[in-house]
C-alpha positions in Angstrom: 0.2 29.5 5.2 -1.7 31.4 2.4 -1.0 35.4 2.3 -4.8 36.0 1.5 -6.7 37.0 4.3 -10.5 35.9 4.4 -13.2 37.9 5.7 -16.7 36.7 6.8 -19.3 38.8 9.0 -20.8 35.4 10.4 -19.5 33.6 13.4 -17.5 30.5 13.0 -20.4 28.1 13.6 -22.2 29.3 10.7 -19.3 29.9 8.3 -20.0 27.5 5.6 -23.6 28.5 5.4 -22.4 31.2 2.8 -22.2 29.8 -0.7 -20.1 33.0 -1.8 -17.6 32.5 0.8 -17.2 28.5 0.4 -16.4 29.6 -3.3 -13.7 32.0 -2.0 -12.7 29.5 0.3 -11.9 26.7 -2.3 -10.6 29.3 -5.0 -8.6 31.3 -3.3 -7.2 29.3 -0.4 -7.8 25.6 -0.5 -6.8 24.9 -4.4 -3.3 26.3 -3.4 -3.1 24.6 0.0 -4.2 21.2 -1.1 -1.7 20.8 -4.0 1.1 21.6 -1.5 0.2 18.7 0.7 2.1 15.4 1.0 -1.1 13.6 1.2 -2.3 15.1 -2.2 -2.2 12.3 -5.1 -3.0 14.6 -8.2 0.8 16.1 -8.7 1.2 14.4 -12.1 -2.2 15.6 -13.5 -3.3 19.2 -14.2 -6.0 20.7 -11.5 -8.9 22.3 -13.1 -10.9 23.2 -10.1 -11.4 22.3 -6.5 -15.2 22.2 -4.7 -16.5 21.3 -1.4 -18.7 18.4 -2.3 -19.9 18.1 1.4 -19.4 19.2 5.0 -20.3 18.0 8.3 -19.7 19.4 11.6 -18.4 18.2 15.0 -19.3 20.2 18.2 -18.3 18.9 21.6 -18.2 21.0 24.9 -17.8 24.6 23.1 -15.5 23.5 20.5 -16.7 23.4 17.0 -15.2 21.7 14.2 -15.7 21.2 10.3 -15.1 18.1 8.2 -14.6 18.8 4.5 -15.0 16.3 1.6 -13.2 18.1 -1.1 -13.6 17.4 -4.8 -10.5 18.0 -6.9 -11.4 17.9 -10.6 -8.6 17.4 -13.3 -8.5 18.5 -17.1 -7.5 15.1 -17.7 -11.4 14.2 -17.3 -11.4 12.5 -13.7 -11.7 13.6 -10.2 -10.7 12.4 -6.6 -11.9 13.3 -3.1 -9.9 14.2 0.0 -10.5 14.8 3.5 -9.7 17.9 5.4 -11.0 18.7 9.0 -11.0 22.6 9.5 -10.5 24.4 12.7 -10.3 28.1 14.3 -7.6 29.4 16.2 -6.7 32.8 17.4 -3.4 32.2 18.6 -1.4 30.6 15.5 1.3 28.8 17.8 -1.6 26.4 18.7 -1.1 24.5 15.2 2.1 25.9 13.6 2.2 23.1 11.0 -1.4 23.0 10.2 -2.1 26.8 9.4 -3.9 27.3 6.2 -4.8 30.9 6.2 -5.5 34.1 8.2 -9.3 34.8 8.5 -11.4 37.8 10.3 -14.9 36.5 11.7 -16.7 39.6 12.7 -14.3 41.5 14.7 -12.2 38.6 15.6 -9.0 37.9 13.9 -7.7 34.4 13.9 -6.5 31.4 11.7 -8.0 28.4 9.5 -6.3 25.4 10.4 -5.9 21.7 9.4 -7.8 20.6 12.6 -5.9 17.2 13.0 -3.0 19.5 14.5 -5.0 20.6 17.0 -4.8 18.8 20.3 -8.2 19.7 21.2 -9.7 18.3 17.9 -7.9 15.0 18.4 -9.0 14.5 22.1 -12.5 15.1 21.0 -12.3 12.4 18.2 -10.5 9.7 20.3 -13.1 10.6 23.3 -15.9 10.1 20.8 -14.4 6.6 19.6 -14.3 5.5 23.3 -17.8 6.2 23.8 -18.9 5.0 20.2 -21.1 8.1 19.9 -23.0 8.6 16.6 -23.0 12.2 15.4 -26.1 13.3 13.4 -26.1 15.9 10.6 -25.7 15.9 6.9 -25.1 12.4 7.2 -24.1 9.9 10.4 -20.5 10.0 11.2 -20.1 6.5 13.2 -17.4 6.7 16.0 -16.9 2.5 16.6 -14.9 1.4 19.6 -13.4 -2.1 18.9 -13.7 -5.2 21.3 -9.8 -4.8 21.9 -10.1 -1.0 23.0 -9.5 -0.8 26.8 -9.2 2.9 26.8 -11.4 5.3 29.4 -9.9 8.6 28.7 -7.5 10.7 26.4 -4.0 11.3 27.7 -2.0 12.4 24.9 -1.5 12.5 21.2 1.3 12.8 18.8 2.2 12.5 15.2 3.9 9.5 13.9 5.9 11.3 11.5 6.1 12.4 7.7 3.8 10.2 5.2 2.9 10.3 1.8 -0.9 9.5 1.5 -2.3 9.5 5.0 -1.8 11.0 8.4 -1.2 8.9 11.4 -1.4 9.9 15.2 -0.4 8.2 18.4 -3.1 8.1 21.0 -1.9 7.6 24.6 1.3 5.9 23.4 -0.7 2.9 22.9 -3.1 3.1 19.6 -2.1 4.3 16.2 -5.1 6.4 14.1 -4.6 6.4 10.3 -6.6 9.2 8.7 -7.1 8.6 5.1 -6.6 11.9 3.3 -7.7 10.6 0.0 -11.2 9.3 0.3 -13.6 7.0 -1.4 -17.5 6.7 -1.7 -16.9 3.1 -0.1 -15.6 1.5 3.1 -11.6 1.3 2.8 -10.1 -2.0 2.1 -7.9 -1.3 5.2 -10.4 -0.9 7.6 -12.7 -3.6 6.3 -9.7 -6.4 6.4 -8.1 -5.0 9.8 -11.4 -5.2 11.6 -12.2 -8.7 10.1 -9.0 -10.2 11.0 -9.2 -8.9 14.6 -12.8 -10.0 15.3 -13.3 -12.8 13.0 -10.2 -14.8 12.8 -7.5 -16.0 15.1 -4.6 -14.1 12.8 -2.4 -12.2 15.4 0.1 -11.0 13.3 -1.2 -7.6 12.1 -2.0 -4.6 14.4 -5.0 -5.3 16.3 -8.3 -3.4 15.2 -9.4 -1.0 18.2 -11.7 1.7 16.2 -12.8 3.4 13.2 -14.4 6.6 12.0 -16.9 6.3 9.2 -19.4 8.9 7.3 -22.6 7.7 6.0 -23.8 10.3 3.6 -27.6 10.0 2.8 -28.3 8.0 -0.6 -24.4 7.1 -0.5 -22.2 4.7 0.6 -20.0 4.5 4.0 -16.8 6.5 3.5 -14.0 5.5 6.1 -12.2 8.5 7.5 -10.0 6.9 10.0 -8.8 3.4 11.2 -7.3 2.7 14.7 -5.1 0.1 15.6 -3.0 -0.8 18.4 0.6 0.3 18.3 3.0 -2.4 17.9 6.7 -2.5 19.2 8.9 -3.2 15.9 12.3 -2.8 14.7 11.4 -1.0 11.3 9.9 -2.2 8.4 11.0 -5.2 6.1 12.4 -3.3 3.2 15.1 -1.8 5.7 15.8 -4.9 7.4 16.5 -6.8 4.2 18.7 -4.2 2.6 21.1 -4.6 5.9 20.9 -8.4 5.6 21.7 -8.1 2.0 24.6 -5.9 2.6 26.1 -8.4 4.8 25.6 -11.0 2.1 27.2 -9.3 -0.7 30.2 -8.3 1.6 30.4 -11.9 2.5 30.5 -12.8 -1.3 33.6 -10.5 -1.5 35.1 -11.2 1.5 35.0 -15.0 1.4 36.0 -14.8 -2.3 33.2 -17.1 -3.3 33.3 -18.3 -6.9 30.0 -17.2 -8.0 29.8 -19.9 -11.0 30.4 -22.9 -8.6 27.4 -22.3 -6.7 24.6 -24.6 -7.2 21.8 -23.5 -9.2 18.1 -24.2 -8.4 15.1 -24.0 -10.9 12.7 -20.9 -10.3 10.0 -22.0 -8.0 11.4 -25.2 -6.6 10.4 -26.0 -3.0 13.5 -26.3 -0.6 13.3 -27.0 2.9 16.1 -25.2 5.0 18.0 -28.4 5.4 18.0 -29.0 1.7 19.7 -25.8 0.9 23.6 -26.8 -0.4 26.1 -26.0 2.2 27.7 -23.7 -0.2 24.8 -21.3 -0.4 24.5 -21.4 3.4 27.9 -20.6 3.6 27.2 -17.7 1.8 24.2 -16.1 2.8 24.1 -17.6 6.5 21.2 -19.3 8.2 19.5 -16.3 9.6 18.4 -15.0 6.5 16.8 -18.0 5.1 15.1 -18.6 8.7 13.3 -15.3 8.5 12.4 -15.8 4.9 10.8 -19.0 6.1 9.1 -17.0 9.2 7.8 -14.5 6.6 6.3 -17.2 4.3 4.5 -18.6 7.2 2.9 -15.3 8.1 2.1 -14.6 4.5 0.3 -18.4 4.4 -1.5 -17.7 7.9 -2.9 -14.5 6.5 -4.2 -16.0 3.4 -5.7 -19.1 5.2 -7.5 -16.2 7.7 -8.7 -14.5 4.5 -9.9 -17.8 2.7 -11.4 -19.3 5.7 -14.9 -17.4 5.9 -17.9 -19.1 5.6 -20.7 -16.4 6.0 -19.5 -12.9 5.5 -19.7 -12.8 1.6 -17.3 -10.0 1.4 -14.6 -12.5 2.6 -15.8 -16.0 1.5 -13.6 -17.6 -1.3 -14.9 -17.9 -4.8 -14.1 -19.6 -7.9 -12.5 -18.5 -11.1 -15.4 -17.9 -13.5 -16.2 -15.8 -16.7 -16.7 -12.4 -15.1 -13.5 -12.5 -13.5 -11.8 -13.6 -16.6 -13.3 -10.4 -18.4 -12.2 -8.1 -15.7 -8.7 -9.4 -15.3 -8.0 -9.3 -19.1 -9.5 -5.8 -19.4 -7.3 -4.3 -16.3 -4.1 -6.0 -17.5 -4.4 -5.1 -21.1 -5.2 -1.5 -20.3 -2.3 -1.3 -17.9 0.2 -3.0 -20.4 -0.7 -0.6 -23.0 -0.5 2.5 -20.5 3.4 1.0 -19.6 4.1 0.5 -23.3 3.4 4.1 -24.1 5.6 5.0 -21.1 8.5 3.3 -22.2 8.2 4.3 -26.0 8.2 8.0 -24.7 11.1 7.6 -22.3 13.5 5.7 -24.3 15.9 8.5 -24.4 16.4 8.2 -20.7 18.0 4.7 -21.0 21.4 3.5 -22.1 23.4 0.2 -22.3 21.6 -2.8 -20.9 18.6 -0.8 -19.7 18.0 0.5 -23.5 18.3 -3.0 -25.0 15.9 -4.6 -22.6 13.3 -1.9 -23.1 13.8 -2.6 -26.7 13.3 -6.1 -26.5 9.9 -5.3 -24.4 8.6 -3.5 -27.1 9.9 -6.0 -30.0 8.0 -8.7 -27.8 4.8 -6.5 -26.9 2.5 -8.9 -28.9 4.0 -12.2 -27.2 3.6 -10.6 -23.5 0.0 -9.4 -24.7 -1.0 -12.8 -25.5 0.4 -14.2 -22.2 -2.7 -12.1 -20.5 -4.9 -12.8 -23.3 -4.6 -16.6 -23.1 -5.5 -16.7 -19.4 -8.5 -19.2 -19.2 -10.5 -19.5 -16.0 -11.6 -22.9 -17.3 -8.3 -24.6 -16.3 -8.1 -23.0 -12.6 -9.3 -25.4 -10.1 -8.1 -23.0 -7.0 -10.1 -20.4 -5.2 -10.0 -16.7 -5.4 -10.0 -14.5 -1.9 -9.6 -11.1 -0.6 -5.7 -10.5 -0.6 -3.3 -7.9 0.5 -3.3 -6.2 -2.8 0.1 -4.3 -2.4 2.3 -6.8 -0.5 5.9 -6.0 -0.3 8.7 -5.8 2.2 7.7 -2.0 3.1 4.2 -3.5 4.2 5.5 -5.7 7.1 7.0 -4.4 10.5 10.1 -6.6 12.1 9.5 -7.7 15.3 12.6 -9.3 16.5 12.6 -12.8 14.8 9.2 -12.2 13.6 7.0 -10.0 11.4 3.5 -8.2 11.3 1.6 -7.5 8.1 -0.1 -4.1 7.8 -1.4 -1.5 5.2 -4.1 -3.5 3.5 -5.6 -0.7 1.3 -4.2 -2.3 -2.1 -2.5 -1.0 -5.1 -2.5 2.7 -5.3 -3.3 3.0 -8.8 -6.5 0.6 -8.7 -10.2 1.9 -8.1 -11.6 1.1 -4.7 -13.9 -1.3 -6.1 -11.2 -3.4 -8.0 -9.0 -3.4 -4.5 -12.1 -5.3 -3.3 -11.9 -7.9 -6.1 -11.1 -11.4 -4.7 -8.0 -12.6 -6.4 -5.5 -15.3 -6.8 -3.6 -15.6 -3.5 -0.3 -15.7 -6.0 -0.5 -12.0 -6.5 0.6 -11.2 -3.0 3.5 -13.7 -3.6 4.6 -12.1 -6.7 4.7 -8.7 -5.1 6.8 -10.0 -2.1 9.2 -11.9 -4.7 9.2 -8.7 -6.8 10.4 -6.7 -3.6 13.1 -9.5 -2.9 14.2 -8.6 -6.5 14.2 -4.8 -5.9 16.3 -5.3 -2.6 18.8 -7.4 -4.1 19.4 -4.9 -7.1 19.2 -1.9 -4.8 22.1 -3.7 -2.9 24.1 -4.3 -6.0 23.5 -0.3 -7.3 24.5 1.0 -4.0 27.4 -1.4 -2.7 28.4 -3.2 -5.6 31.4 -1.1 -6.2 32.8 -1.9 -2.8 32.5 -5.6 -3.2 35.2 -5.4 -6.1 33.3 -7.9 -8.1 32.4 -7.1 -11.6 28.4 -5.8 -12.4 27.8 -8.7 -14.4 28.8 -11.1 -11.6 27.0 -9.6 -9.0 23.8 -9.8 -11.2 24.4 -13.5 -11.4 25.0 -13.9 -8.1 21.6 -11.8 -7.4 19.4 -13.7 -9.5 20.8 -17.0 -8.0 20.2 -15.7 -4.6 16.5 -14.5 -5.5 15.7 -18.2 -6.7 16.9 -19.5 -3.3 14.8 -17.1 -1.4 11.7 -17.9 -3.2 12.6 -21.7 -2.9 12.5 -21.5 0.8 9.6 -19.1 0.8 7.3 -21.5 -1.2 8.2 -24.6 0.6 6.8 -23.0 4.0 4.0 -21.3 2.2 2.8 -24.1 0.3 2.9 -26.4 3.2 1.0 -24.4 5.5 -1.7 -23.5 3.0 -2.3 -27.2 2.0 -2.3 -28.4 5.5 -5.0 -25.8 6.5 -7.2 -26.5 3.2 -6.8 -23.4 1.5 -7.1 -24.4 -2.2 -4.6 -22.2 -4.3 -4.6 -24.9 -6.8 -2.2 -28.1 -7.7 1.6 -27.6 -8.6 1.5 -26.7 -12.3 -1.5 -24.2 -11.5 0.4 -22.6 -8.5 3.5 -22.0 -10.7 1.6 -20.8 -13.9 -0.2 -18.1 -11.8 2.9 -17.1 -10.2 4.5 -16.5 -13.3 1.5 -14.6 -14.6 1.5 -12.5 -11.5 5.1 -11.9 -11.5 4.7 -10.5 -15.1 1.9 -8.4 -14.0 3.8 -6.9 -10.9 6.9 -6.5 -13.2 5.3 -4.4 -15.9 3.1 -2.4 -13.2 6.3 -1.5 -11.8 7.8 0.4 -15.2 5.3 3.3 -14.5 6.6 4.1 -11.3 10.5 3.8 -12.2 10.2 5.7 -15.6 8.2 8.7 -13.8 10.4 8.6 -10.9 14.0 7.4 -11.1 14.7 6.0 -14.7 17.9 4.4 -13.7 16.3 1.9 -11.8 13.9 0.9 -14.8 16.5 -2.0 -15.5 15.1 -3.9 -12.5 11.6 -4.5 -13.8 12.8 -4.8 -17.2 15.4 -7.5 -16.0 12.4 -9.1 -14.3 10.2 -9.0 -17.5 13.0 -10.5 -19.7 13.6 -13.1 -17.0 10.0 -14.1 -16.9 9.4 -14.1 -20.4 12.7 -16.4 -20.9 11.5 -18.7 -18.4 9.6 -21.8 -19.8 5.9 -21.1 -19.2 4.0 -23.3 -16.9 1.1 -25.2 -18.7 -2.3 -25.8 -17.0 
């Protein structure tokens, strides 16, 4: 909480009518408060100034709250928008975690707080969603109750736990509402896709949409503030599940003294049914992991079929590849690739050994990689583009016994909100999941490899082999389902070409995070790039 105490002679209900006070609030209080929050996404940039671009009020039975739309401007010449609801309390124990600053209104002392930490505010929001009440003011706040919402009153609420970019609250122990802290002048893809899946499709392996809060400002687009879904029982996310599975797999490798070099190889992207997996591999991995990968592939395929099956709503109808998409794709990838090249060049001093060799190889082959992107030709693509998950990996699925739920459809964090809604090749989601498999395998080797008594090189060899088998099991189930349900993702050569293309994109994308956050892990995407570039490129 700020030590600076604000004062204003006006009552709480008129607080933001004073332009001078708003300026003091943003400069003296909110600038320092916002940059300290977990959900603030500008930590790698330099803040220039912050201002309240818009605000609205929510009043209910004597309670009065503000919703602030904050514009954060950076010295690097870009800006971001954030949502911060404000409340006023006299007793700071009412919202200890959400305290922003002390304030004196007239002769009354109190505190400014993030209103999401107030039970009274959460109660107002939930009741307005139930009633689907619009609130008129600066614009219109639309509270929408989904068809599956079966609540009649507010009972309780609690925070889900620490999060990075959003704030999630559980209502009545049955619904989870996600407040988008970083907001955009457009509907959020997570809200769009969640509502579409629940109301327009039969896909039931994502949390059911039950409500939302959107703000429509005059002459501007709808801004999604919150998405509510049914709370699903789960056993944690797919990433933690996979790490536990792989820990057992690599311990088995050591315990059974399996000769890695004697294990049957398989070509990348080969389709394998479960019964076609060599017994030597099953003896190593066990059947359970392979069965679960098959289930994950089925749920992924069902999701894509649902996303590609719309015939009326143009936001979700499938599209052919065309020249506009070709230009958009190449411009985006070439910009991203150049950014990552600069990152690698500026961070070579952080690398050593194989990681340094692979980074130097990447720089030496930069023109070859760039040409892979430039040579993409939409004329050769016979499949269709659909709305996809966009940021699909093991952390974006929940484990439900032997099954999975897919969630978090916001898209790639680095992409603009418009780019996240572009219809893309379904293979991009597959590539995201396959890269996640790769990460989980190497994470296991890094964390537990020494306990196996097996050399690092042999563990790498075993890991790459396991990676190819997981993909083979996944591909067989996925392709069987999408083809049987008339989702046109192209013929075999096109499918493989696009998978290679997307895997390369994903691995290059990952370099940014690794060099900025944990350079010792940069070897994982660098190995991925090396493998893709040395694999024979599929021709279409």
